[in-house]
C-alpha positions in Angstrom: -49.8 12.4 25.0 -48.0 9.1 24.9 -46.5 9.9 21.5 -45.2 13.3 22.8 -43.6 11.6 25.8 -42.1 9.0 23.6 -40.6 11.6 21.3 -39.3 13.6 24.3 -37.7 10.5 25.8 -36.1 9.6 22.4 -34.6 13.1 22.0 -33.4 13.3 25.6 -31.7 9.9 25.3 -30.1 10.9 22.0 -28.7 14.1 23.5 -27.4 12.4 26.6 -25.7 9.7 24.4 -24.0 12.4 22.3 -22.9 14.3 25.3 -21.5 11.2 27.0 -19.7 10.2 23.8 -18.1 13.6 23.5 -16.8 13.4 27.1 -15.5 9.9 26.8 -13.7 10.2 23.5 -10.6 12.4 23.5 -9.2 12.3 20.0 -5.4 12.1 20.3 -2.9 12.3 17.4 0.5 10.5 17.6 3.2 11.3 15.0 3.9 8.5 12.6 7.3 6.9 12.6 8.1 7.1 16.3 10.4 4.4 17.6 10.1 2.4 20.8 9.6 3.2 23.6 7.6 6.2 22.5 5.2 4.1 20.4 4.9 0.3 20.1 2.2 -2.0 18.8 1.3 -5.2 20.6 -1.5 -7.5 19.5 -3.0 -4.7 17.4 -3.0 -2.3 20.3 -0.9 0.9 20.6 1.4 1.0 23.7 4.5 3.0 24.8 5.6 6.0 26.7 3.3 8.5 24.8 0.3 6.3 25.3 1.1 5.8 29.0 1.3 9.5 29.8 -1.4 10.6 27.5 -3.8 8.1 29.0 -2.9 9.6 32.4 -3.7 13.1 31.1 -7.0 12.0 29.6 -7.9 10.3 32.9 -7.3 13.6 34.8 -9.5 15.4 32.2 -12.2 12.9 32.9 -11.9 11.5 29.3 -10.9 8.3 27.5 -8.2 8.7 24.8 -8.7 7.4 21.3 -5.5 7.4 19.2 -4.7 8.0 15.6 -1.2 7.8 14.1 -0.9 10.8 11.8 1.9 11.6 9.3 3.9 14.6 10.3 2.9 16.9 7.5 -0.8 16.4 8.4 -0.5 16.8 12.2 -1.0 20.5 12.5 -3.8 20.5 9.9 -5.6 17.9 11.9 -5.3 20.0 15.0 -6.2 23.3 13.3 -9.3 21.8 11.6 -10.5 20.0 14.8 -10.1 16.5 13.4 -8.1 15.7 16.6 -8.2 17.3 20.0 -4.7 16.8 21.3 -1.1 16.1 20.4 1.2 15.3 23.2 4.6 15.1 21.6 5.6 18.4 20.1 7.7 21.5 20.9 7.5 25.2 20.0 11.1 24.9 18.8 10.1 22.9 15.7 6.4 23.4 15.3 5.9 25.5 12.2 2.3 26.5 13.2 3.1 27.4 16.8 1.5 30.9 16.4 -1.9 29.2 15.6 -1.9 26.6 18.3 -1.9 26.6 22.1 0.6 24.6 24.1 0.6 23.0 27.5 3.1 23.3 30.3 6.3 21.2 29.7 5.8 17.4 30.0 9.5 16.5 30.0 12.8 17.5 28.4 13.9 15.6 25.2 17.7 15.4 24.9 19.0 15.2 21.3 22.4 13.5 20.8 24.8 12.4 18.1 26.0 8.8 18.6 29.2 7.7 16.9 32.6 5.9 17.4 34.7 7.0 20.3 36.4 9.4 20.6 33.8 11.9 19.3 34.7 15.5 18.4 34.4 18.0 21.3 32.7 20.6 19.1 29.9 20.4 16.5 32.1 21.6 13.6 34.3 18.5 14.3 31.6 16.4 12.5 32.1 18.3 9.2 32.6 15.9 6.3 30.6 13.1 8.0 27.3 11.5 7.0 24.8 11.6 9.8 21.8 9.3 10.1 18.6 11.4 10.3 14.8 10.9 10.1 12.8 11.8 7.0 11.1 15.2 7.4 12.7 15.9 10.7 14.1 19.4 11.5 17.4 19.6 13.3 17.9 23.3 14.2 21.6 23.0 15.1 22.5 20.6 12.2 20.4 22.0 9.4 22.8 24.8 8.6 25.6 22.2 8.1 23.4 20.0 6.0 22.3 23.0 3.8 25.9 24.1 3.3 27.0 20.6 2.4 29.5 20.6 5.3 27.7 17.5 6.6 25.5 15.0 4.8 22.2 13.7 6.1 21.1 10.2 5.4 17.3 9.9 6.0 15.5 6.9 7.3 11.9 6.2 8.3 12.4 5.8 12.0 14.8 6.0 15.0 14.7 2.3 15.4 15.7 1.7 11.8 18.6 4.1 12.2 19.8 2.5 15.5 19.7 -0.9 13.8 21.9 0.5 11.0 24.3 1.8 13.6 24.3 -1.5 15.4 25.1 -3.4 12.2 27.8 -1.0 11.1 25.9 0.3 8.1 26.3 3.9 9.3 28.9 5.5 11.6 27.0 8.4 13.1 23.4 9.2 13.8 21.3 11.8 15.6 18.7 10.5 18.0 17.1 11.1 21.4 18.6 9.8 24.6 15.3 8.0 25.4 15.5 6.0 22.1 19.1 5.0 22.7 18.4 4.0 26.4 15.6 1.7 25.4 17.4 0.2 22.4 20.4 -0.5 24.6 18.2 -2.5 27.0 17.6 -4.9 24.1 21.0 -4.6 22.4 23.7 -3.8 24.9 26.4 -3.9 22.3 25.2 -0.7 20.7 27.3 1.2 23.2 30.5 -0.8 22.5 33.2 1.6 21.4 30.6 4.4 20.9 29.7 7.5 22.8 27.2 10.4 22.7 27.6 14.1 21.9 24.9 16.3 23.4 23.3 18.5 20.8 20.3 20.2 22.2 17.4 19.9 24.7 13.8 20.5 23.8 10.8 21.0 26.1 8.1 18.5 25.0 4.6 19.8 25.3 1.0 19.0 24.3 -0.7 21.2 21.7 -4.3 21.9 21.0 -6.1 23.8 18.2 -8.8 26.4 18.6 -11.5 23.9 17.8 -10.3 21.3 20.3 -12.7 20.2 23.0 -9.9 20.6 25.5 -9.2 24.0 27.2 -5.7 25.1 27.9 -6.3 25.7 31.6 -7.7 22.2 32.1 -4.8 20.7 30.1 -2.2 22.6 32.1 -3.8 21.5 35.4 -3.7 17.9 34.2 0.0 18.1 33.3 0.9 19.7 36.6 -1.0 17.1 38.6 0.5 14.3 36.6 4.1 15.5 37.1 3.4 16.1 40.8 2.1 12.6 41.3 5.5 11.0 40.2 3.9 9.0 37.5 5.9 10.7 34.7 9.1 9.4 36.3 7.7 5.9 36.7 6.7 5.8 33.0 10.3 6.7 32.0 11.7 4.1 34.5 9.6 1.5 32.9 11.5 1.9 29.6 14.9 2.4 31.0 15.0 6.1 30.4 15.9 9.1 32.6 13.1 11.6 33.2 14.2 15.2 32.9 11.7 17.8 34.0 
């Protein structure tokens, strides 16, 4: 009898521990190569805008986020195979596997811009003949036809921050980036804006994505996103990094 009770207690405790671990550990992927303020490392700990708002989403789901930085060509594979539960920096516009994933309601709007010497062309075709600083493996829906035809040349780099440093040091004249990256970089290096301006390219709705094997349900994720935005925390996260929150 004592042995039976002992076995029962052991199995019950093991099941409870496994159940608790599943709830507390929300496996989150972050794309590799993102620049500050989206992703930063401090004392071996990941910080930044994505971490801030994803932690808030995890909290509303009753979970604790655990992060992995994943190379871009592996991101969807990790989601589809169930290796990670959640990715909260993506868009249907560029996600090649959008038909096999589910997406949350919009988190915020990403504004893509070309930065270069003033005065900039008024139309996109005015950049023909120029070399544009780009990010390795990035897709640029409006610029790619120009790159493919040879009317513009792309110069790839590993991160937005690396490209902005090249621009600051005069090693490149034009680059394509996000407003949030430029805003944060300008806080640290105000001279980046001297004799330069921005040309607005495109706006993208940024979403979270989940695979069919994720432990997160779309309805719960949508509810968490709506509550987070309604709380005003998303705007405060952007304010923290000198950016403008666009819903």
